[in-house]
C-alpha positions in Angstrom: 33.8 40.9 0.2 35.8 38.3 -1.8 34.7 36.9 -5.2 33.2 33.4 -4.8 35.6 30.5 -5.1 35.5 28.3 -8.3 34.0 25.5 -6.2 31.1 27.6 -4.9 30.4 29.1 -8.3 30.3 25.6 -9.9 28.1 24.3 -7.1 25.6 27.0 -7.6 25.5 26.6 -11.3 25.0 22.8 -11.0 22.2 23.2 -8.4 20.4 25.7 -10.6 20.6 23.2 -13.5 19.3 20.4 -11.2 16.3 22.5 -10.2 15.5 24.2 -13.5 16.1 21.3 -16.0 15.8 18.3 -13.7 19.4 17.5 -14.6 21.3 14.9 -12.6 23.9 16.2 -10.1 26.3 13.3 -10.5 26.4 13.8 -14.3 27.0 17.6 -14.0 29.7 17.1 -11.4 31.6 14.9 -13.8 31.3 17.4 -16.7 31.3 20.9 -15.1 33.8 20.2 -12.3 36.3 18.4 -14.4 38.4 21.5 -15.0 38.7 22.3 -11.3 41.6 21.4 -9.0 41.2 18.3 -7.0 40.4 20.3 -3.8 37.8 22.4 -5.6 36.3 19.3 -7.2 35.9 17.7 -3.7 34.4 20.9 -2.3 32.0 21.2 -5.2 30.8 17.7 -4.8 30.4 18.1 -1.1 28.4 21.3 -1.5 26.1 20.0 -4.2 25.3 16.6 -2.9 25.4 17.6 0.8 22.9 20.5 0.3 20.6 18.2 -1.7 20.7 15.5 0.9 20.1 18.0 3.7 17.6 20.2 1.9 14.7 19.4 4.1 16.5 20.5 7.2 18.1 23.6 5.5 14.6 24.7 4.4 13.2 24.1 7.9 15.8 26.5 9.3 15.6 29.1 6.6 11.8 29.3 6.4 11.0 31.1 9.7 14.0 33.5 9.3 12.8 34.5 5.9 9.2 34.8 7.0 10.2 37.3 9.7 11.6 39.4 6.8 8.5 39.0 4.7 9.8 36.4 2.3 8.7 32.9 1.3 11.6 30.5 0.6 9.9 28.7 -2.2 8.9 31.9 -4.0 12.4 33.4 -4.0 14.4 33.5 -7.2 15.9 30.1 -7.7 19.5 31.4 -7.6 18.8 33.2 -4.3 17.3 30.0 -2.8 20.3 27.9 -3.9 22.8 30.4 -2.5 21.0 30.5 0.8 21.0 26.7 1.1 24.7 26.5 0.1 25.6 29.1 2.7 23.6 27.5 5.5 25.0 24.1 4.6 28.5 25.4 5.1 27.6 27.0 8.4 26.1 23.8 9.8 28.1 20.9 8.4 31.5 22.2 7.1 33.3 23.0 10.3 36.6 23.7 8.6 35.1 26.7 6.9 35.0 29.7 9.2 31.5 31.2 9.5 32.7 34.6 8.4 34.1 33.0 5.2 30.9 31.1 4.5 28.8 34.2 4.8 31.2 36.4 2.8 31.5 33.9 0.0 27.7 33.5 -0.1 27.3 37.3 -0.5 30.0 37.3 -3.2 28.2 34.5 -5.0 24.9 36.5 -5.0 26.7 39.4 -6.6 28.5 37.1 -9.1 25.1 35.6 -10.1 23.6 39.1 -10.4 20.8 38.4 -8.0 19.0 41.7 -7.6 18.9 42.8 -3.9 20.1 39.3 -3.0 23.4 40.1 -1.4 21.9 42.0 1.5 19.2 39.4 2.2 21.7 36.6 2.1 24.0 38.4 4.5 21.1 39.1 6.9 19.6 35.6 6.8 22.8 33.8 7.3 23.9 36.0 10.2 20.5 35.5 11.8 21.0 31.7 11.4 24.4 32.0 13.2 22.6 33.3 16.2 20.4 30.2 16.5 21.7 28.2 19.5 20.9 24.9 17.9 22.5 25.6 14.6 25.6 23.5 15.1 24.3 21.3 17.9 23.4 17.8 17.1 24.1 17.7 13.4 23.8 14.0 13.5 20.3 12.7 13.5 21.0 10.1 16.2 21.5 12.9 18.7 17.7 13.5 18.6 15.2 11.0 20.1 12.8 9.8 17.4 9.5 11.6 17.6 7.6 11.1 14.4 5.0 13.8 15.4 7.6 16.5 15.8 8.2 18.7 12.8 11.8 19.3 13.7 12.6 15.6 13.8 10.9 15.0 10.5 12.8 17.9 8.9 16.1 16.5 10.2 15.3 13.3 8.3 15.3 15.4 5.1 13.0 13.2 3.1 9.4 13.9 1.9 6.9 13.0 4.6 4.8 10.8 2.3 7.9 8.7 1.7 8.7 8.4 5.4 5.1 7.3 6.1 5.4 4.6 3.5 8.7 3.2 4.9 7.3 3.2 8.5 4.2 1.3 7.4 6.3 -1.3 5.5 9.5 -1.6 7.5 8.7 -0.2 10.9 10.0 2.9 12.7 13.5 1.6 13.4 14.2 0.5 9.8 12.6 3.6 8.3 15.0 5.7 10.5 18.0 3.7 9.3 17.0 4.1 5.7 16.5 7.8 6.0 19.7 8.3 7.9 21.7 6.4 5.2 20.0 8.5 2.5 21.4 11.6 4.3 25.0 10.4 4.3 27.7 10.5 1.6 28.0 6.8 0.6 31.4 5.2 0.1 32.3 4.4 -3.5 31.9 0.8 -4.4 33.9 -0.8 -7.2 33.3 -3.9 -9.3 36.4 -5.9 -10.2 36.3 -7.4 -13.7 35.0 -11.0 -13.1 38.0 -12.6 -14.9 40.5 -10.9 -12.6 41.7 -11.6 -9.1 40.3 -9.1 -6.6 43.5 -9.2 -4.4 45.7 -8.4 -7.4 43.5 -5.5 -8.5 43.5 -4.2 -4.9 47.3 -4.2 -5.0 47.3 -2.4 -8.3 45.0 0.3 -6.9 47.1 0.6 -3.8 50.2 1.2 -6.0 48.3 4.3 -7.3 47.5 5.4 -3.7 43.9 4.2 -3.8 43.1 2.2 -0.7 40.2 -0.3 -0.8 38.7 -3.0 1.3 36.8 -6.1 0.2 33.0 -6.2 0.7 30.8 -9.2 1.4 30.5 -10.0 -2.3 33.6 -11.3 -4.0 34.7 -8.9 -6.6 33.2 -5.9 -4.8 35.5 -3.3 -3.2 34.8 -0.3 -1.0 37.1 2.8 -1.6 38.7 4.1 1.6 40.8 6.8 0.1 41.9 8.1 -3.3 40.2 8.7 -6.6 39.8 5.4 -8.6 38.6 7.2 -11.7 42.1 8.8 -12.1 43.8 5.4 -12.0 45.2 3.3 -14.8 43.2 0.4 -13.4 40.0 2.3 -14.0 41.0 3.5 -17.5 41.7 -0.1 -18.5 38.3 -1.2 -17.3 39.8 -3.6 -14.7 37.4 -2.0 -12.3 34.3 0.2 -12.6 32.0 2.1 -10.3 29.1 -0.1 -9.2 27.3 -0.6 -5.9 27.7 -4.1 -4.4 23.9 -4.5 -4.4 23.8 -3.8 -8.2 26.6 -6.4 -8.8 24.7 -8.9 -6.6 21.7 -8.8 -9.0 23.8 -10.1 -11.9 25.4 -12.8 -9.8 22.0 -14.0 -8.5 21.0 -14.7 -12.1 24.2 -16.5 -12.9 23.9 -18.6 -9.7 20.4 -19.5 -10.6 21.7 -21.7 -13.4 20.4 -22.3 -16.9 17.9 -24.9 -18.2 19.2 -28.2 -19.5 19.1 -28.7 -23.3 16.0 -30.6 -24.3 14.1 -31.2 -27.5 12.1 -28.0 -26.9 15.2 -25.8 -26.7 17.7 -25.0 -29.4 21.2 -25.7 -28.2 22.4 -22.8 -30.2 19.9 -20.4 -28.4 20.7 -21.7 -25.0 24.0 -19.7 -24.2 22.3 -16.4 -24.8 21.4 -14.2 -21.9 19.5 -11.0 -22.2 19.7 -7.8 -20.2 16.4 -6.1 -21.0 17.2 -2.6 -19.6 21.0 -2.6 -19.7 22.3 1.0 -19.1 24.5 2.1 -17.4 25.9 -1.4 -18.1 27.6 -2.8 -15.0 25.4 -5.8 -14.7 25.6 -6.5 -18.4 29.4 -6.3 -18.2 29.4 -8.9 -15.4 27.1 -11.3 -17.3 29.0 -11.0 -20.6 32.4 -11.4 -19.0 31.3 -14.4 -16.9 29.0 -16.2 -19.3 28.4 -14.5 -22.7 27.1 -14.1 -25.3 24.7 -11.4 -24.0 22.1 -9.3 -25.7 21.8 -5.9 -24.0 18.8 -3.7 -24.8 18.6 0.0 -24.0 15.8 2.3 -24.9 17.5 5.6 -24.7 20.2 6.4 -27.4 22.3 8.6 -25.1 22.4 6.0 -22.3 23.3 3.3 -24.9 26.1 5.5 -26.2 27.5 6.0 -22.7 27.3 2.3 -22.1 29.3 1.6 -25.3 32.0 4.0 -24.1 32.1 2.4 -20.7 32.3 -1.2 -22.0 33.7 -1.1 -25.6 33.3 -4.2 -27.8 37.0 -4.8 -27.8 36.9 -5.6 -24.1 33.6 -7.4 -24.1 33.2 -9.3 -27.3 30.3 -11.3 -25.9 28.2 -8.2 -25.2 25.9 -7.2 -28.0 24.1 -3.9 -27.5 20.9 -3.0 -29.3 18.8 0.2 -29.0 15.3 -1.2 -28.4 12.3 -1.0 -26.2 12.1 -4.2 -24.2 8.4 -3.6 -23.6 7.6 -4.2 -27.3 10.6 -4.4 -29.6 12.9 -7.4 -29.0 15.4 -8.5 -31.7 15.0 -12.0 -33.1 17.6 -13.7 -30.8 15.0 -15.3 -28.5 14.4 -17.6 -26.8 16.8 -16.8 -24.0 18.0 -19.1 -21.3 18.3 -16.4 -18.7 17.0 -12.8 -18.7 17.8 -10.0 -16.3 15.2 -7.3 -16.1 16.4 -4.5 -13.9 13.4 -2.2 -14.6 13.3 1.6 -14.5 11.7 2.6 -11.2 11.3 5.4 -8.6 14.9 4.7 -7.4 14.0 5.1 -3.7 16.8 2.7 -2.8 19.3 5.0 -4.3 18.6 8.3 -2.6 22.0 8.6 -0.9 23.7 8.6 -4.4 20.9 10.5 -6.1 19.7 12.9 -3.4 17.8 15.2 -5.8 15.5 12.3 -6.7 13.6 12.5 -3.3 12.5 16.0 -4.1 11.2 15.1 -7.6 9.1 12.1 -6.7 5.4 12.2 -5.9 3.3 9.7 -4.0 1.7 8.6 -7.3 5.0 7.6 -8.9 5.3 4.0 -7.6 1.9 3.1 -9.1 2.6 4.9 -12.3 5.9 3.3 -12.8 4.5 -0.2 -11.9 2.5 0.0 -15.1 5.7 0.4 -17.2 7.4 -2.3 -15.2 4.6 -4.8 -15.7 4.7 -4.2 -19.5 8.5 -4.8 -19.5 8.1 -8.0 -17.4 5.3 -9.4 -19.5 7.3 -8.8 -22.7 10.5 -10.3 -21.2 8.7 -13.5 -20.1 7.5 -14.0 -23.7 11.2 -14.0 -24.8 12.2 -16.8 -22.4 13.0 -20.4 -23.4 11.1 -23.2 -21.6 12.6 -23.7 -18.1 14.4 -20.4 -18.4 15.2 -18.2 -15.4 14.3 -14.5 -15.2 15.5 -12.2 -12.5 13.2 -9.2 -12.0 14.8 -6.4 -9.9 14.2 -2.7 -9.1 16.3 -0.3 -7.0 13.1 0.7 -5.2 11.7 0.0 -1.7 8.1 0.4 -2.8 5.7 -2.5 -2.8 3.9 -1.5 -5.9 7.1 -1.9 -7.9 8.1 -5.2 -6.4 5.4 -7.6 -5.2 2.7 -5.5 -6.9 4.2 -6.0 -10.3 4.6 -9.7 -9.8 0.9 -10.0 -8.9 -0.1 -8.0 -12.0 1.9 -10.1 -14.4 2.0 -13.6 -13.1 -1.8 -13.8 -13.1 -1.6 -13.8 -16.9 1.6 -15.7 -17.3 0.7 -19.5 -17.0 3.4 -21.6 -15.4 5.6 -18.8 -14.1 6.2 -18.4 -10.4 8.7 -17.0 -8.0 11.5 -19.4 -6.9 12.8 -19.1 -3.4 16.3 -17.7 -3.1 17.6 -20.0 -0.4 19.2 -22.5 -2.7 20.8 -19.8 -4.9 22.2 -18.1 -1.8 23.6 -21.4 -0.5 25.2 -22.0 -3.8 26.8 -18.6 -3.8 28.1 -19.1 -0.2 29.5 -22.5 -1.1 31.2 -21.2 -4.2 32.8 -18.2 -2.3 30.9 -15.5 -4.2 29.1 -14.4 -1.0 31.8 -14.1 1.7 29.5 -12.9 4.6 25.8 -12.2 4.7 25.2 -8.4 4.6 23.1 -6.9 7.4 20.8 -5.3 4.8 19.7 -8.6 3.2 16.1 -9.7 3.8 14.1 -12.7 2.5 10.5 -11.8 2.3 8.5 -14.8 1.1 10.2 -16.1 -2.0 11.7 -12.7 -2.8 14.9 -10.9 -1.8 15.3 -7.4 -0.6 18.4 -5.4 0.1 17.8 -2.3 2.2 20.0 0.7 1.6 23.1 0.7 3.7 26.9 0.8 3.7 27.3 -2.9 2.6 24.6 -2.9 -0.1 25.3 0.6 -1.4 21.7 1.0 -2.2 18.3 -0.7 -1.9 17.0 -3.5 -4.3 14.0 -5.8 -4.6 14.6 -9.0 -6.5 12.4 -11.9 -7.6 13.6 -15.1 -9.4 11.0 -16.4 -11.8 10.9 -19.8 -13.4 8.4 -22.3 -14.9 8.2 -26.0 -15.6 9.0 -27.4 -19.0 
């Protein structure tokens, strides 16, 4: 029995922290895997994110095998449970790793983690799994005809059943299947090119560092095909940063919506100011400040604000002014604003491919609970707006309570404010070359806009453009 590889040891430690402390896998991968070799970093990321995405199916396979041995998966020691999932993930999805190696490494990991009596159980369970005829057959969901009443099919979707029921009711069976299937895949990395730079030139710079990219449907958005952009000089100089195309799109929608004309009711000095009410991690604020400026960015959490300052230092974004404040009640005195972006904290059900652990933390009551916070933020933001201002409200959620439901709550008590249809804004973006092709994930639902999660959007978003007469 060999000692566990550094990648497997790191993966187990990260997964234990994710479960025990509700830490975020992506943050831990950046910190804890930084000292590993490139190959070990890649394997650690695959093991952590892959096993989280496929956890529903892994547990479905493990549960009966353990039950026959008198064990309940969810009552096992957390380290033992994580080690079993990691071992089974390798057996099912990582074909380059021989089965014997996956089992041996899992047993070694149990010993390294000092899991009492765990090594023998892990060896027995994983060898029993290897004898299942369907273990490696049909790893891809599309190999199985959809049968929403079949437990095996639902387990292969690897999402909580309450969430799948919601998506089916709102989007229909076919779309719900596509959303879940995308959530179970490793999404390609999207990059945002600094708005003042030429995308083609930046692509060439990245290519010179062996990072191949392709342009997406939104000018300035690139999809990484190979290479590690975070190790590039281009990334270090903030010429590009990691940001899903859908997230970039929210900032450009607000810019394309235009600003109110100066009138006797609006201070010309106040007009240039844009506000980003919930700014971290900062990608949208960086676009707005670089393209328009000046911009007041508010962030409630000091740690997230500090990370944002590191990502977008004042020297590179002189128009970006960051303040630690709660946009629901504590705005600095720079209002009124000509344009406001409110990308509110939400359930994040549009981001489950990038944040796979989130699906196992959410409960059915969370959309309604978070809608209360979102309504408070929206009401407060509207009160900071100049006459004839535009406000873009967005959430990276697919749940109606956090989209249309929040608008219904707030606009009933906000005289004059109403959603503006997006058609004119989209036409303007097409004509100006910002939108190169319409992504398949884009939907117009009434006056509002929805991006479903997919390879072009990089994640799901709801957006509403609010305005009022002067």
